[in-house]
C-alpha positions as CSV (number, residue, x, y, z in Angstrom):
1,M,8.4,149.7,79.0
2,I,11.7,147.9,79.0
3,Q,11.7,144.8,81.2
4,S,14.9,143.8,82.9
5,T,16.1,140.3,81.7
6,L,18.6,137.7,82.7
7,S,20.7,135.2,80.8
8,V,20.6,131.5,81.7
9,K,23.9,131.9,83.7
10,E,22.6,134.9,85.6
11,A,19.3,133.2,86.4
12,A,21.2,130.1,87.5
13,S,23.4,132.2,89.8
14,F,20.4,134.1,91.2
15,L,18.5,130.9,91.9
16,N,21.6,129.0,93.1
17,V,21.2,126.2,90.5
18,R,23.1,125.0,87.5
19,P,22.5,126.6,84.1
20,K,21.4,123.1,82.9
21,T,18.6,123.2,85.4
22,I,17.4,126.5,84.1
23,R,17.4,125.2,80.6
24,H,15.5,122.1,81.8
25,W,12.9,124.3,83.5
26,I,12.5,126.4,80.4
27,A,12.0,123.2,78.3
28,L,9.3,122.0,80.8
29,G,7.6,125.3,80.8
30,K,8.2,126.0,84.5
31,L,10.2,129.1,83.6
32,P,9.0,131.3,80.8
33,A,11.7,132.6,78.5
34,S,12.3,134.0,75.0
35,R,14.9,132.6,72.7
36,I,17.0,135.0,70.6
37,G,19.3,133.0,68.3
38,R,20.8,130.4,70.6
39,A,20.4,132.4,73.8
40,Y,17.5,132.4,76.2
41,I,16.3,135.7,77.7
42,I,14.5,135.3,81.0
43,P,12.4,138.1,82.5
44,M,13.5,139.1,86.0
45,E,9.9,139.1,87.0
46,E,9.6,135.4,86.2
47,V,12.7,134.5,88.2
48,G,11.2,136.4,91.1
49,K,7.9,134.5,90.8
50,M,9.8,131.2,90.8
51,L,11.8,132.2,93.8
52,S,8.7,133.2,95.8
53,A,6.9,130.0,94.7
54,S,9.6,127.9,96.2
55,R,9.2,129.4,99.6
56,V,9.4,126.7,102.3
57,I,6.8,126.6,105.0
58,P,8.3,125.2,108.3
59,K,6.8,122.0,109.5
60,K,5.4,121.4,112.9
61,A,7.7,119.1,114.9
62,S,5.0,116.4,115.4
63,A,6.7,113.1,115.2
64,T,10.4,112.3,115.1
65,N,11.9,110.0,112.4
66,K,12.2,107.3,115.0
67,G,8.5,107.5,115.7
68,Q,7.6,107.5,112.1
69,M,9.8,104.4,111.4
70,A,8.2,102.6,114.4
71,Q,4.8,103.4,112.9
72,F,6.0,102.0,109.6
73,R,7.4,98.8,111.1
74,S,4.1,98.2,113.0
75,L,2.2,98.8,109.8
76,L,4.3,96.2,107.9
77,R,3.9,93.7,110.8
78,S,0.2,94.1,110.9
79,R,-0.1,93.4,107.2
80,G,2.3,90.5,107.1
81,K,5.1,92.3,105.2
82,L,3.6,91.3,101.9
83,N,4.2,93.6,98.9
84,K,6.4,96.1,100.8
85,D,6.3,98.7,98.0
86,K,2.5,99.1,98.4
87,Y,2.8,99.4,102.1
88,I,5.6,102.0,101.8
89,A,3.3,104.0,99.5
90,D,0.4,103.6,102.0
91,F,2.7,104.8,104.8
92,R,3.9,107.8,102.9
93,A,0.3,108.7,102.0
94,E,-0.7,108.4,105.7
95,M,2.2,110.6,106.8
96,D,1.3,113.2,104.1
97,F,-2.3,113.2,105.3
98,Q,-1.2,113.7,108.9
99,R,1.1,116.5,108.0
100,K,-1.6,118.3,106.0
101,R,-4.1,117.8,108.9
102,D,-1.5,119.1,111.4
103,S,-0.8,122.2,109.2
104,R,-4.4,123.1,109.1
105,A,-4.8,123.0,112.8
């Protein structure tokens, strides 16, 4: 069975990214490919898998950015604005938790 394949340029065009990005994904192992000489051969099936894996699931419109920023400011005020990086990470973790909780509902 002959499998249809793409070059790096063709795969980049298909996925709407730069050829450098395709080579980077191959190096990271995100995109399986074979190397023949200096050229990579990428199975069309793998490009299709990558495309379907990057499908975006729409978010629920729960809180606006203004509301989220207000929550962030109140969080910083309540903690005395010490070590802002830690509190930014805490805020992001809390927002991720809320988004996951909302998506399950």
